[in-house]
N, C-alpha and C positions, 0 to 999 in steps of 0.2 A: 554198275547199273545206273542209268539216268531215269528219274521219275518223269512221267508226263506232267505238264503244268497243273493238270487237275488233281494230281496226287501230292502236290506240295502243300505245306501248311499255308494258310491264308497270309497275305502280305501284312495284315494288321495284327497278326499273332504277337503276343507279348508275354512276359514272364509275370507270374503272380508271386505270392509269398513263399518263403522257404521255411519249412518246419524243422526245428532242431529238437532232438531228444536231449534233455539236460538233467544233470545230477543235482544242481543247486538252483532252483527256480528263482529264489530271491536275488542271488548274486548275479545271475544272468539277466534278470529283469533290470537291475540297477545299471548294468553295463550298457544295454541297448537303450534304456530310457535316459539315464543321466549322462552317459559319455557320448554315445552315438546320437543322442538327442531325438530319438523317436518318441512317439506318444503312445501310452497304453490305450488301445481301442476297446478291448474287452478282456476280462479275466475271470477265471474260475479257481477252484482250490488247486487244480493241477495243470492249468494252462493259462498263458498270457499271450495276447496278440498285440503287437506293436506296429505302428506305421506312422503315416503323416496324412493329415486330413482324414478322409474315410478310406484310404488305401492301405491295406495290410502289407507289411514288408517282412516281418519276422514273427513266426509263431513258436513260442517256447513251450514244450510239452514235458512235464515232469516225468522222468523215467527212472524211478528208484531201482537199484539192483543192477543196472547196466554198467559196463566198464567202458573206458575209452578205447577207441580203435587204435591199432598200430599205425604209425605214419606210413607204413608200407601197404596198408589196406586200401581198397577202393572206397570211395565216399566223396565227401565235400572237400574241394580245394579252397574255394571261397564263394561267399555271397557278395555280389557287387551291387551296391546301392547308388543309384544315379540321382544327382542333384541338378536342378534346373539352371542354376547360375553359379559362377565362380565364387561370388560373395557368400552364397548359402553353403557351398562346399567348404569354404574357408572357415565359416562359423562352426561347422560340424567338426572339422579337423582341430580347431582350437579347443573345442569342448573336450575331445578325447585327450588332447595334449595336456590339458590342465587337470583332468580327472583320472586318466589312466595312461600316463606317458609311456609306461613300459610296454604297452600293447602295440605301439607303432613298429612296423617291420620294414618299411621302405616306401618309395614313391618312384614314379616313372612317367615320362611323356611318351605316350604310345602313338603319336601323330593324330589318331582319331579322337583321343581323349587324354585327360590328365588324371592320374590315378594315385591314390594313397592307400597303403595296405596296413592292416592291423590283425591281431589275433585276439579273440575274445577269451574270457577266463577259463573256458573249457577246451581251448585249442582249436576252435573253428576259425577259419580265415574270413576276413571281412575286407572288402574293397569299397572305398568311397571315391566317386569319380564324377567328372563333368565331361560331356561330349562337345567337341567342336562341331560346327555346322556341317551337315552332310556335303554341302557344296565344296568344302575344303578337304574332303576325303579323296584319296587317290586309289583308283582300281587299275590293275593290269591283268588282262586275260581273266576277268571274273574273280580275281583275288585282291582282297583289300590290302593296302600297304600299311602295316603296323610296325612300329619299332619299339625300342626299350631305352630311350635316351634318359639321361640323368635329369631329375626334377628336384630342385632345391626346396624342401618343405618350408624352411624359414623364409626364403625369398617369396614363395607363393603367399604366405600369410602376410608378410610385410606389404605386398602389393594389393591384396584383396580383402584384408580384414581391417575395418575402421575401428576407431575408439568407440564410436556409437554402437557398432555391432558387438563389441565386447560387452558393453553394458546392457544392451537390449538386442540379443541375437535374433536374426531372422533366418531360419533354416530352410525356408522355401518349400518347394515340392520335393518329394523323394519317392522313388519306386525301385523295385528290383529291376535293374537294367539287364543283367545277365547272371548266369550261374555257371561256375567253373567246377568241374568234377575231376577227381582222380580215378583213373581206370586202368585196367590191366593191359590193354593194347588199343591202338587207334584204328586198326583194320576192323575189329569187331564193333568199335564205337561208330565208325562211319556206316557200317552196314545197318546198325540199329537206328541211329539218329538221322541219317540222311536217306538211306535207301528204304527204310521202313517208316519211320515217324514222319518224314517229309520236310525236314530242314534242308537248306542248301549250304554247301561248303563255301566259306568265305576266306579261309586261310588254313593252309595245310603245312605242318612242320614234320611230315613223314611219320616216323615211329614215335616222335616226341609229343606232338599235340595236334589237335584238330579244333577249328573254330567254325561254328555253324550259325545260321540265322534264317529268319523269314523276312521277306520284303526288303532285302538289301541293307539291313542293319549290319554293323561291323561284326557283332556276334551276340546272339541271345544265350547260347550255351557254348562251353568249351570243354574239352576232355584232354587231360594230359597224363603222361606216364612218368613224370619226372621223379616221383617218389614211389610209384606203385606199379612199375613194369612187372607184368606177369601175375598180378593180383587176380585171385579168383572171386567167387561170389561172396558177398559180405555176410558176416554174422550180424545178429542184432546187437548193436552197440550204441553208446552215446554218439552224438553228432547228427549227421543228416537223417531226418525222418522222412521228408517228402519235398519234392520240387513241384510247384504249381505252374502250369502253362495255361494261358488264356487265349481262346480262339474267338473270333467275332460272332459266329452264329451257331445255332443248333445243327444246321446242315453241315457245318465244318466238323462238328463233333461226331455226327453220324458217319461222315465220310471217313474219318480217322478210324472209327470202330470197324467199319467194313474193311479198311486196308489192313488193320491188325489181324482181323479174322482171316483174310486172304493169305497172310504170311504165317499163320498159325501161332500168333502171339496172343496169349491169354490176357483178357481184360476183365475188369470189375466195373460194372455199370450200375449205378444206383438211380438212374433216371435223370440225373443232373450233371454228374461227373463221370469221367472215364479214367480208371486207374490201371496202370500197368507197371511192370518192373523191367528195368534195362538188364543187360546180361550180367551185371554185377550185383543185382538186387537193389539198386537205387529205385525208390518208389517215385513214379511220375504220375501226377494227377492233372487231367486236362478238363477244363470247364469253360463255359461261355462267359465272356466278360460282361459285367453289368453295364 
């Protein structure tokens, strides 16, 4: 199915904060604050919101009694945090490398971006990355060209981390650039995220993975089956609590609500946000960007 242009998410759609349900709020706060170098924006007895400037990136919600999900389950693959400069990215990578070196899992040059991968103390994937200019991206038949070339993390730090930045790091701006999910199958994922929600496909790896975006970004969301092929609906576990999507206007939010109603997808509308669940029980909350 191909949506009409009026049924697509607005080109200025962006990702908001990712909420994680956590067993150890203090431990997880230290990781995202001290290692990833986010700032605590607000906190209560059972919740901590971290970000950069006034922009929330990660919300940690204390969830006692929940257990970790199986790696075979649907849920979060990683939260991808986008940095505005290579120097800021290098400063963040150095911070993790010195404070939690065991959490590093790999790095890659994806042609559109440079990415470094980590796993937080409760097993949630984290990507720290920087985008090349859009004019340097390559598209063939509406499909973005991405690859998985080796990227030497030590070489990257040697090139982009100065002695001054070690002493007085400047972490720059940081936002959630994209969110990558583990799902049971990509056909159902495409039906929900593209045919219903209104993203456009940017890269399709068949039964393995699907990349989608609004406004020609390389991807705002991705769904893969690398660990979770055949997974059914999630139980309530530690890990992903909610994915936030930001649309430009209240009209965009209203149009999405009407579209979900047309397809028989239940929503929860509190007057400011629209919440819905994907086919695996991942909670998606859509609101108007500030």
